[in-house]
N, C-alpha and C positions, 0 to 999 in steps of 0.2 A: 366733612360730616354735617356742618351747620347748613350748607346749601342743600344737601340731600334731605336732611330731616326736617328743616324748617321752611324750605321752599319747594323742592321737587316733590317730596312725598305728599304734602297737603294739596298741591295743585293737581297731582295725578289722581288722588282720591276724589277731589271735587269734580274733575272732568269725568271720571268714571261714574260718579253718582248722577251727574247731569245727563250724560249721553247714553249710558247703559244701565238704567234702573232695573233692578231685578223684578221679575214678574211673580205674582203670588205674594200675599200680604206678609207671610212669615219670612220669605226670602228678602223682600224689600225692607221689612223691619230690621232684619239682621244686618243688611247693608247699611241702613241709616244709623243704627246703633253703633256699628263698628267704626264708621267714619267719624261719628260724633265723639266717640271715646278716644280715638287717636288724636283728633284736633284738641280736645279738652286736656288730654295728658300732656301734649306738647305745650299748650298754653300755660299750664300751671307748673310744669317741672323743668322745661327748658329755659335757658337764659336768653331773653330777647333784647339784644343790643344791636345786632346786625343779622337779620332784619330787626327793625325797632319794635318797641313794646306794643304798638297799636296794630301790627300786622295780624296777629291771631284773632283780633276782633273783626278784622275784615274777612278772614276765613269763615268765622262764625256767621257773619251777615250773608256771605255768598251761599253758604250751606242752607240757611233759612230761606233764601230766595229760590234756590233750586228745589227745595221741598215744596214750597208754596206753588211754584210754577207747575210742578208735577201734579199736585193735587187739583189745581184749577183745570189743567188740561185733561187729565185722565181720571181724576177722582181717587178714591181709596184703592190701592193695588188689589187686584183680584181678577177673576175668581180663583180659588184654589190657594193652597199653602205654598207650594214650591214648584214654579214653572220655569225652571232654569236648566240649561243644557249641562252636560257632564263637565265640559271645560269651564263654563261659567260657575258651576258649583264649586270646583276646585279653587278658582280665584276668590269666590265669596268666602270659602272656609279659611283661606290664607289670610284674607283681610280681617276676618273675625278673630283670628289669632292675634293680629296686630292690635285689634280693638281691645282684646283682653289685656294685653300688655299696656296699652294706653290707659285703660281703666285703672290698672294697678298704679301707674304713675300719678294719675289724677287723685287717687285715694290717698296715697302717701303725701303728695304735695298739699292736698286739702287739710290733712291732719296737721301739717306744719303751720297752718294758718291759725290754729287754735292757741290762744295764749296759754303758756305752760304753767304748771304748778311750781311753786318755789318763789324765792325772793326776786322781785323785779325792781329795778331802779330806773328813775326817769331823769333825762338830761335835756338841756336846750340843744337846738340844732348846732352842730360844730362847724357850720359852713354858712356863707352869706346867702341872701335871697337868690333864688334861681330854680333850676329844674334838676332833679336828681333821680337816679334809678338804683334800687337795691339789687345787687348781684347775688349776694348770699345773705340769708336771714330766715328765721323761722325755727320751729321746734322739732323738725325731723331732718335727718341727713339728706333726704331727697332734695331739699331746698336750702340746706345750710351745711356746707362741707366741713365747717369748723367742728361740728359735733363729734367727729370721729376721735378727736383728742381727749374726749371724756373717758376713753377706754384705758383704765389704769394698768391693765396687764401689758400694755405696750410701753416699754421703758422710754423710748425716744419721744413719746408724747408728753411725758411728765413735766418737762421744763416749760411746756406751752399750754398746760391745762387751763390757765386763766383765760385763754382766747377761745374756749370751746363754744361760747354762746355769742360769738362776735357777729358784726355786720360788716359787709363790704359794700361800698357805695361809689357809684360813678356820678360825675356831673354830665348832663346831657343838654342838647339843644331842645327847644320847645317841641320839635317834631320827633324827638327820641334819638337822634343820631349823636354819636360821641366821638367820631373820628373825622379827620379831614380827607382820608383816603380809605381804600378798602381795608388795608392792614398795614399801616405805617410802622416801621421799626423805631423811628424817633419818638420818644415819649411826648415830645412837644406837639406831635400830631394828634393828640387826644385832648378833648375838651376839659377833662379832669385836671390835666397837668397844670400846675401853677395856681389852682383855685385856693383861696385862703382857707386855712384851718383855724377855727376859733375855739376859745375855751368853752366847754359845754356846761360848766358850773362855776360857782365862786369857790375858790380854793387856793391851793399852793402847788406849784410845780415840784413834783417829787423826783423826777428822773428825766434827763435829756440825753439822747444819743444823736449825734450829727456827724457829717463828714463822709458818709458812704455815698458812692456814686449812684446816680439813677441809671438803671440798666436799659439797654435797647430791648424792645419788645421782640420776642417773648423770653429773653434770657432772664433767669432768676438767680439771685444770690442766696444760696441755701446755707452759707456760712454765717449769714447775719439775717435771720428769718424776718425780724420785724423791721429791718432797715433803719432809717432815721426815724426816731419816734419820741413822743413826749408822754409822760405819765402825770396826770393831775390828781392830787388828793382832794376829793370832793367832801371829805369829812367822814362819812360812814362807808365810803367805797372809793376806789381808784378807777379812773378812766384812762385807757391807753389809746393813743391816736398814732397810727403807724404807716410806714411806707412814704414818709414825707420827702419832699424835694431837698436835695443836697444843698446845704448852706442857707436854707430858708428859715430855720428855726430862730426866732428872735427873743426867746426867754431862756432863763437859766434856772438851775435847781435852786429852790428856795424862794423864787419870785411869787408874790401874791398876784392872782389873776381874778378878774371879774368876768361874768358871763359875756361872751361875745368878744373878748379881747383876743387880738391876733397872736397865734402861737407859731404858725409857719405856713407852708403851702403843701398841697397834695402833690405827690411825686410818684416815682417808680423805683424806689430803693428796696433792697431786701428781696424776700421771696414773693415777688409780685410779677404776674405774667403780663400785666398792662396797668397803666396808672389808675389808682383807685385809693380811697381812704378806708383803711381798716380801723375798726372802732369796737372796743369791748370794755366791759366793766368787771372788776374783781374785788374781793374783800380785802386783800392785803397785797403788799409788794415785797416779797421775800428778797433779801439782799443778794444772794448768790444766783438765784433764778427768778428775776423779777416778774416774769410772765407766768409763773406757776401758781399764783394765788387762786383761791376758790372762785370759779366763774359765776357771774350773776347775769340773769336775763335783763335786757336793756330795752327801754322805750325812748322814743324821741317825741317830745311834746305829747306824752301819754299815748303814743301810737306804737303798737307792736308791729314791726315791719318784717315783711316776708319777701322772698325773691320776686322780682318784677313789680313790686310796689313802686309807685312814683311819688315823689314829694315835689310839689310846686310851691316853694316857700316864698311868702311875702314878707315885707318888713315887719308887719304886725305880728307875725308868728315867730320872729326872732327874739330870743332872750326871755322865754318863759321860765318859771321856777323849776327847780330840780329837786330830787330826793327820792326816797322810797315811794312807790305807788300805794 
């Protein structure tokens, strides 16, 4: 599906736009608007890891060049509104339907980029300098799958309510790639695996779970959803860092930690389809169901992060202050 939706479909639409532009300004405008909406919806709503995050920008540039070349060569489409054959009209109407769906995706994803109402807490980056990509984050379910656990009517979500406003983050190479192969099953084949996880605030370690195996990709351990994880008491809130590498956690419950102090390493334990860092904040840490506390919106270095956002972290950006925004 990734190859079809993120490679084949955009290329087919761009080739169609370049080689078979509709005649008549209304038809051409519908063609251009539909292709633009599909590309924009994919850019904002799909997760761009393979192909990497910069590919949709290339699609946009190609589309702009196609339109510019058409206008230079033939000028504004016309005369007439609709000079398209019956077969061409059917194709155009089908693509316009895709454009409508793409527009809906783009709208929902764009809404997710708006900082939400409610309490927001800020933390320092919980990882060292490098390049990172947000897989899930934002204020709508289109870009943040965690939000579904806010539904209190679903009983199985209640023990995990605290993670409802979470972030999932990959470490990537500067060019956006995060795998050594197309789809390795060994978690060590991912750039994320083994990346240090650092204390995001000055506080005290409130909970440590370790000893769970890192799963081969894409196997997930649904009996231990958070996998190996650490909870840090930051004073007014707790931060949970989950799916850590087995045996990598170097702190114990009750330890005092400073911003940037090593907690463990990113891994692939628990309910994780591939190595990543799960990160969320909550108001309390209930004893029986620790991840059921009231969820809080989270920023890193005062930045509200959304799917496909990239962080290119320098040493100067490491270790900023934390607390409520």
